[in-house]
Each structure stands twice: as structure tokens, then as C-alpha cells.
N, C-alpha and C positions, 0 to 999 in steps of 0.2 A: 552316405546319403544325407542330404539336408532335411531339415524339418519343413514340412509343407504347411503353409498357412491357408486356412479355409476362408478367413475373413481378413480383409485388408482395409485399413483406415484410409488409404489413399484412393481407393476406388470410388467413383461416383455411384451413389445408390439411387436406383430407380424404384419407385414404389411398386410393389407387386400386387396392387389391388386396383380395380377399375375406377374410373372417374365417377361412375354411378354410385359405387359403394362409398367413395370419398365424400361426395356431396351429401349423401344420406347421413353419414357419420358426423359431418360438420353441424348438422341440425340438432344433435343430441346434446342436451345441457351437460356442462362439465360435471356437475354433481351426480349425474346418472351414468357416466362413462364406465366407471369401475364396475358397477353392478351389471351393466350391459355386457361387459367383457367376461365377467364371471359366469353369467348365464350362457353366453355363447360358447365358452370353453366347456361347460358341462354338456351342452348339446353336441358339441364336436366329439366329446368322449363317447356319448351314446351312439352317435352316427358311426364312429369307428368300430365300436363293439358290434353293432349290427352288421357292418361290413365283414368283420372277422367270421361271423356265423354264416352269412349268406354268400359272401364273395360277389355281391351285387355291384356292378359298375355304377349304377345309379347312386348307391350309398357312398361310394368313393368320390363321386362328383359332388355330392352334398357335403362331404367332409372337406373337400378342397374349397368349396365356396364358404364354408364355415371358417376355415383357417384364414381365408382372405379377409373376411369380415372382422375376425378377432385381431388380426394384424392391423387393419385400418383403425380400429377403435383404440388399441394400445398406442399406435403411432400418434393419433390425435391427442390422446391423454398426455403423452410425453411432450408433445409440442406445446400444448396449453400450459402444462406445469412448468416447463423450463423457460417459458416466456415471462413468467411472473417476476 
């Protein structure tokens, strides 16, 4: 049996975050992006911890939105950094 690849560099990547999130992230100054990402990751951890205790669907939705935002911020930071 062959090795199954999860990620393929040849596949076209579609951004997994909304245009609304993308537009909001574009407005964050570059100097603030890392700090914003760290704070969002911390909040995401708290949300997941609350979900584990409560099994609340709302907490899981919040975690999903938080993950979307974290991804958008890190994507933007990467794009700005690699364009230099």
C-alpha cells in the first residue's frame, strides 16, 4: 500500500475564510498582525476548553470562527512578509 499524502503542492488552494474576514484582516497594520494572531489563538484555546466541558454547539461554532480568523491573519502576515 502506498503512502497517502494529505497535502499536495500541485493542488490549487482556496482560502478557507470569508471575504468579510479577509477585508477586516487587510486593515490590521503589519506590526499588529502577530500580536493579533497570538491573542486569537489564546481565545481559540479557551473556546475549545469550554466546548470540552459543555459540549455546546455554540462554543464549537465560535471555535470554528476563531480558527478561520487565525488562519486569515497568519495568511496575511505570510503574504506581507514574503512580498518584501
